[in-house]
C-alpha positions, 0 to 999 in steps of 0.5 A: 444656646438653650434659651434660644432653642426653648424660645423657638420651640415655644413659638412653633408650639403656639403656631401649631395650637392655633389651627387646632383651636380653629378646628374646635371652633369650626366643629362647634359651629357645625354642631350648632348648625346641625342641631338647628335643622333637627329642631326645625324638622321636629317642628315641621313633623308635628300636626299642622293647623287646618287650612294651612296647605300653602305654608307647609309647602313653603316650609318644605321648600325652605328646608330643601334650600337650607339643606342644600346650603348645609351640604355645601357648607359641609363640603367646605368644612370637610375640605378645610378639615382635610387641610387642617389634618394635613397641617396637623400631621406636618406639625406632628412630624415637626414636633417629633423632629424638634423633640429629637433635637431637644433630646440630642441637645439635652444629651449633649448638655449632659455630656458637657456638664459631665466633662465640665464637672470632671474638669472642675474636679481635676482643677480643684485637685490641682489647685489644692495641690498647688495651694499646698505647694504654695503654702509650703513654699511660702513657709520655706521662703518665710523661713529664708527671709527670717534667716536673711533678716536675722543675717542682715540685722547681724550684718547691720550690727557689724556695720554699726560696730564697724562704723563706731570703730571707724569713727573712734579710730578717726577721733583717736587718729585726730587726737593722736595727730594733735598729740603727735603734733604737740609732741613733735613740736616739743621734740623739735624744740628739745632737738633744737636746744640739744643741737644748739648745745651740741653745736656750742660744745662742738664750736667750743671744742673746735675753737679750743683745738684751733686756738691750741694748734692752729692760731699762728696759721690762722693769723697768717691766713687772715693776714693773707686774706685781708688784702683780697678782701680790701681789694674786693671792698674797693671794687664794691665801693667803685661799683656802688659809686657807679650804681649811684651815678647810674641811679642819679642819671636815671633819676634825671632821665625820669625827671626829664621824661616826666617834664616831657610828659607834662609838656606833651600833656600840655601840648596835647591839651592845647592841641585838643583845645585848638582842634575843638575851637577850630571845629567850632569855628568851622561849624559856625563858618559852615553855618554862616556860609550856608545861610549866606549862600541861601540868602544870595540865591534867594536874592538872585532869584528875586532879582531875576524875577523882578528883571523878568517882570520889569522887562515883560511890563516894558515890552507890554507897554511898548507893544501897547504903544505901537498898537495904539499908534498904528490904530491912530494911523488907521483911524486917521486914514479912515477919516481921510478916506471918508471923504473919498468916492466909492472906488477910492474908498474900496481901494482904501479899505482893501489897502487897510485890509492888506495892512491888517493881514500883514499885521496878523502874519507878523503877530503870528510870526512873533507868536511862533518866535515867542514859542520857540524862545520859550521852548529854548528857555524851558530847555535851558532851565531844565538843563540848569536844573539838572546842572544844579542837581548835579552840583548838589550831589557833588556838594553832598559828596564833597561834604561827605568826603570832608566829613570822612576826612575830618573823621579820619583826621580825628581818628589819626589824631586820637591814635597819635595821642594814644600812641603818645600816651602809650609811649609815655607810659612805656617810658615811665614803666621803663624808668620805674623798672630801671629805678627798681633795678638800680635800687635792688642792685644798690641794696644788694651791693650795700648788703654785700658790703655790710656782710663783708664789713661784718666779716672783716670785723669778726675776723679782726675780733678773731685776730685780737682774741687769738692773740690774747688766747696765744698768750694764755695758751703759751702758759698752758702749752707746757701742761698740755704737751703730753696730751697734745702729742697723742692728739696731734695726729688726729688733729692734723687730720681734722685740720686738713678736713676743716681746711677742705670744709672751709674751701667747700664752705666758701664755694657754698657761700658763693653758690648760696649767694647765687642761689639766693637770687634764684630762690627769690625768683623761685619763691613766687613759683614755690608759693604758687606750688604750695597753694596748689598743694594746699588745694590738693590737700583740701580736695583730698580732705573733701574726698575723705569727707565725701567717702564718710558721707558715702559710708553713712548713705550705704548704712542707710541703704542697708536698712532700706535695701535688705536684698542688696547684701552682695552689693553692700559687701562689695561696697564695704570691700571698696571702702576698705581699699579706699580707706587704706589708700586714703590713709596711705595718701594721708601719710604721704601728704603729711610727709609732704606737708612737713617738707613743704613746711620746711621749705615754707620756713626757709621762704619765710625767713627770706621774706622776713629779711626782705620785709626788714629791708623794705622797712628800712627803705621805707624809713629812709624814704620817710626821713627824706620826705620829712627833710624835703617837707621841712625844706619846703616849709622853710622855702614857704616861710622865705616866700612869705617873707619875700612877699611881705618885703615886696609889698613893703617895697611897693609901698616905699616905691609908691612913696619915693619911686626908688629901689626898682633894681631891688624889686627886680632882684626880689622878683628874680629871687621869688621866681627862683624860689618858686621853681625850687618849690616846684622841684621839691614838690615833684621830688615829694610826689616821687617819694610818695609814689615809691612809698605807695609801691613799697606799701603795696609790696608789704600788703602783698607779702602780708596777704600770703597765708601760711599752712595751719600747723603749730611750727608755722604758727610759732614762726609766723608769730615770731616774724610778726613780732620781729617785723611789726615794731618797724611797721608800728614806728613807720605808722606812728611817724606817718600819723605824726607827720599827717597830723602836723601837715593837717595842722599846718594846712589849718593854720595856713587856711586861717591865715589866708582867711584873715589876710585875703590875697589872690594866691592859691596854696596846695599842700600835698601830704600824701597820695591819698590826702591832697589838701588844697586850700584856696583863698581869694578876695571874693570868698564869703564863708557860709553858715557853720552847719553847712561848713560842718556838713562839708567838712564831714563829707570831705573827711569821709571821702578822705577816709574812704580814699586813705590807704591806712583806713583801707588797710585797717578795713582789709585786716579787720575783715580778714581777721573776722572771716579767717579761721583761728589758725589764720587769725592768730597770725593777724593779731599783731597787725590788728592790735597795731592798727587798733592800738590794743594794749599788750594785755588785750593782745595776749587775751585775744591770743589765749582765746584763739589758742583755747578754741584751737586746743583740745584740753585747754583752759578758757582765759578769764574774760571778766564777769558782769559789766566788766566782761569782754564777751557777749553772754550767750542767749538762753 
């Protein structure tokens, strides 16, 4: 604002000064002009020369003129001066006004400066006060922050202490759990030993008391019980016979169904082949028909075209001949008329003209007729074309319908085939289920019979021992009469209780027999339940680990977030509650796992019994297979001998032409033996199938994993110890059998190679090893390198398909990938499969136990080149 005002004042001052300068210049000029006539006047006033009167007159005139001009100029200048004075007065008034405005502005500026200075001083004072307050607040906040920092550091130290205590408690709890489990196992063993000792003592006391006072009653009771037991035995034997008959009938049913299946399969293959042949024949016939039809149509078209051409040519020839004949007639008439007079000649020409006009009309009529016939023919051809198009459409529709019908027939045949396959599979499954049911029932009844027989033997032994004890006790009776009188009353009560217990126990035995079946059914459900509970335990452990991670994260947040102390305290409280709940849940889960372990032990005992039963069945089946294979080998030997006899008989027949009846008998014998061989092969296949099923069931049972605890480990090791010898025996027998059969296959192949005959021998060792040895007169051996390669590829394929190799691979993978507690259970299986010695097996077990233990010693693994461990890399 002030700068703009100053500029305006300077510009106005410049405009005011410019007329003053103009006035000064005009005044200067006026002074100069006024000075000029004075000088001239002075000159003219001087003495004039003589004889110059005219020049003076002239000068006077000039001066007067000059004065007039000067007067005019002066008037003009005076007018200008007046104007300039008016302008100067105006400018002076303006300058006064401007000076007044400047003074006002300066006063207002001074007032504003004073106001601003006052405000600045006030703001400075306020700022100083605010600064002092801020400094004081900052110092107080700093002190508070230092206090908070110290408190947070103290809390951090407390949290770290709490963390250390928590981890210590965890370690102590883990150690305590390990020690507790060890002590519990020891206590359990001690309890079991004490219970066994107590039971033995009780049994001895009970037996002695019974021997003393209830021997006669037991003998009578046992004699009374023998009769119903014998009746039960007879009933069970009858049931067993019925079951065996049912199994035989069902086996016959299975055989008949398998025969029907093979017949149906053959029939299906034949039908499929016939279908394919008929389809191929149909396609060929359709192609031939289409080719013949095309050729026929082309021949028809060619014949029609040739007929039309020949008819046209004939008609043209006839027309030409007729025209030429008529032309000849006309020319003859002209020749005849040429000798006539004028009138006759004109009449002849008119007649000729009329005949020509008639011919023209006839030709025109013929043309119209031809046009009409051609139009009719064209319409007929168009109609034929439309009919042909309709026929083509109908033929295409018929072809499409035929194709659809064939596809429908194909789909229907395929559906029928699939239905037949499904029915066959259902029949096979039903037959297998019936066989399994019958085998399980027969096995169950046999088990019951064995149990009853053992009970009978025990009771007989008891009777014999009781009779012996009676003789001994009669001698001791006199000595103990005094003591027995006192204890008779107590023993009578005990006898009554024992009788009640016996009745209850008999009822419980029957209930247990019923419950065993239920337990077998519920075992799978319980296994699933156990697995779900184990998953829950793992989830709880994972949650516990996650809670530990959350503790560590919270401790890191304590370092980074010092202002969130309240949140951390709340988190601590929540963690404490979670810890208490987790500890409670852990205790509950431990109790629950103990209960589950007990249930698992019971189930394992049941499974061990089932395994032993399956192994017995496997041994029986293997024995039957061996016997069948022996019979098969005998039958093959008979076949070879019969073939040799046939060859000899053929030679003798060629020599003498006799023994035709003998050859017929021998051929009948061969056919019967071949049928027997086929039946034996079928039975062997069935036995191999049953062995397969039993192997799969054994593998399923071996796949069941136990809970990682010491009691379970002891029991599982015991189970593996009890169940492994049977498996080892089975495996050794299978290996021996497999090697014998391979040797037999090699010898048979060498025999067939030396004696070429058009025969094919198929040796069926197992479902996985099907060794087929084919020999013919046209077989030529290749190079030894190719033979070795082929042999290695065949062996590799057989190894890939072999059940034992797959099982070994599966067990080794399980052993390598599982934890120590689970690997201990697989030691026996791995050692059995890899033929480890007892020392190697014990070494593996000790190393795994050392890895699991807290304070155990590492077993000796050797040093240097004899060490059995890869040394650690430095």
